[in-house]
C-alpha positions in Angstrom: -42.1 128.6 215.1 -40.7 125.1 215.0 -41.8 124.8 211.3 -39.7 127.9 210.6 -36.6 126.2 212.0 -37.1 123.1 209.9 -38.5 124.4 206.7 -36.8 126.1 203.8 -37.5 129.7 205.0 -34.2 130.0 207.0 -32.3 128.5 204.1 -33.7 130.9 201.6 -33.1 133.8 204.0 -29.5 132.7 204.6 -28.8 132.4 200.8 -30.4 135.7 200.0 -28.7 137.6 202.8 -25.3 136.1 201.8 -25.7 137.5 198.3 -26.9 140.9 199.4 -24.1 141.1 202.0 -21.6 140.5 199.3 -23.2 143.1 197.1 -23.2 145.6 199.9 -19.6 144.8 200.9 -18.6 145.3 197.3 -20.3 148.7 197.1 -18.7 149.6 200.4 -15.3 148.7 199.1 -15.9 150.6 195.9 -17.0 153.7 197.7 -14.1 153.4 200.1 -11.7 153.5 197.2 -13.5 156.2 195.3 -14.0 158.5 198.4 -10.3 158.4 199.2 -8.9 158.6 195.7 -7.0 161.8 194.9 -8.2 163.9 192.0 -11.0 163.1 189.6 -13.6 162.3 192.3 -17.1 161.7 191.1 -18.6 162.6 194.5 -17.4 165.0 197.1 -15.3 163.2 199.7 -17.8 163.7 202.6 -20.7 162.2 200.5 -18.6 159.2 199.5 -17.5 158.7 203.1 -21.1 159.0 204.5 -22.4 156.5 201.9 -19.4 154.2 202.6 -20.1 154.2 206.3 -23.9 153.7 205.9 -23.4 150.8 203.4 -20.9 149.3 205.8 -23.4 149.5 208.6 -26.1 147.9 206.5 -23.6 145.2 205.5 -23.0 144.4 209.1 -26.7 144.3 210.0 -27.4 141.9 207.1 -24.2 139.9 208.0 -25.5 139.3 211.5 -28.8 138.2 210.0 -26.9 135.9 207.6 -24.9 134.3 210.4 -27.9 134.0 212.7 -29.9 132.2 210.1 -27.0 129.8 209.5 -26.8 129.0 213.2 -30.5 128.8 213.9 -31.3 126.6 210.8 -31.4 123.0 211.8 -30.8 121.6 208.4 -27.0 122.2 208.7 -25.2 121.8 212.0 -23.4 125.1 212.5 -22.7 126.0 216.1 -22.7 129.6 217.5 -19.0 129.4 218.4 -18.0 128.5 214.8 -19.1 132.0 213.9 -15.9 133.3 215.6 -13.5 130.3 215.8 -12.6 129.0 212.3 -12.1 125.4 211.4 -12.5 123.9 214.9 -15.1 121.2 215.1 -17.0 122.1 211.9 -18.6 119.2 210.1 -20.4 121.2 207.3 -17.9 122.1 204.6 -15.2 123.1 207.2 -12.8 124.9 204.8 -15.5 127.2 203.3 -17.3 127.8 206.6 -13.9 128.6 208.1 -13.4 131.2 205.4 -16.7 132.8 206.3 -15.6 132.9 209.9 -12.3 134.5 209.1 -14.1 137.1 207.0 -16.5 137.8 209.9 -13.6 138.1 212.4 -11.7 140.5 210.1 -14.8 142.7 209.7 -15.3 142.7 213.4 -11.7 143.9 213.9 -12.2 146.6 211.2 -15.5 147.7 212.9 -14.0 147.8 216.4 -11.0 149.8 215.3 -13.2 152.2 213.3 -15.3 152.8 216.5 -12.2 153.7 218.4 -10.5 155.5 215.5 -10.3 158.8 217.4 -8.0 157.1 220.0 -5.7 155.5 217.4 -3.0 156.9 215.3 -4.3 157.3 211.7 -1.6 155.1 210.3 -2.4 152.2 212.7 -6.1 152.6 212.0 -5.5 152.7 208.2 -3.4 149.5 208.3 -6.1 147.6 210.2 -8.8 149.1 207.9 -6.9 147.7 204.9 -7.8 144.3 206.3 -11.3 144.9 204.9 -9.9 144.0 201.5 -8.8 140.7 202.9 -12.2 140.2 204.6 -13.9 140.9 201.3 -11.7 138.4 199.4 -12.2 135.7 201.9 -15.9 136.3 202.0 -16.0 135.9 198.2 -14.1 132.6 198.6 -16.6 131.6 201.3 -19.5 132.3 199.1 -18.1 130.5 196.1 -17.2 127.4 198.1 -20.3 127.1 200.3 -22.9 129.0 198.4 -25.3 126.6 196.6 -26.4 129.3 194.2 -22.8 129.9 193.1 -21.9 126.3 192.3 -23.5 126.4 188.9 -23.5 129.1 186.2 -26.2 131.7 186.6 -26.8 135.4 187.4 -25.5 134.9 191.0 -22.1 133.6 189.9 -21.9 136.3 187.2 -22.6 139.0 189.8 -19.8 137.6 192.0 -17.4 137.6 189.2 -18.4 141.2 188.2 -17.9 142.2 191.9 -14.4 140.7 191.9 -13.5 142.4 188.6 -14.8 145.8 189.9 -13.0 145.7 193.3 -9.8 144.2 191.9 -9.8 146.7 189.1 -10.3 149.7 191.3 -7.7 148.4 193.8 -5.2 148.0 191.0 -5.9 151.5 189.7 -5.5 152.8 193.2 -2.3 150.9 193.8 -0.8 152.0 190.5 -1.8 155.6 191.1 -0.2 155.5 194.6 2.9 154.0 193.3 3.2 156.6 190.6 2.6 159.4 193.1 5.3 158.0 195.4 7.8 157.7 192.5 7.1 161.3 191.5 7.6 162.5 195.1 10.8 160.5 195.3 12.0 162.1 192.0 11.5 165.6 193.4 
């Protein structure tokens, strides 16, 4: 067990779970946008929402594994409290680690409010749920800044850029569509 904590196993597990979490969070965001878009749906709403929730759940499971491997790994000094408190006392790439912490905190907020959604007004829940875009963006920044695989050109960085283009493009299409619908409703 002690060799596991000092060898490269945790480091490889941390790197791989970070990349997979980003991919799952990207798919979750894409499905969230697609399942709530008006008109022209590729999937029935209930299918998109079920996939969205299940991918979100798997994202969180792997995120917990990602965070756990970062804290348990003895190569880099990351303390358990730095998982929830950004930028305080961090010695390892504090800015980028802090971004990961902010992303984690925002995702926890989205999860908690989703669990108590039935007790919240829909508008309040939706406003908090929109923070998942911010969490995703900050997580991307975290990965680009702290991820050793993303510092040089390769498939990993290309995958992150493709994720950014996909989510940003869909969010822009959704925003333009919502703005156009709002303008049409105002004109009536």
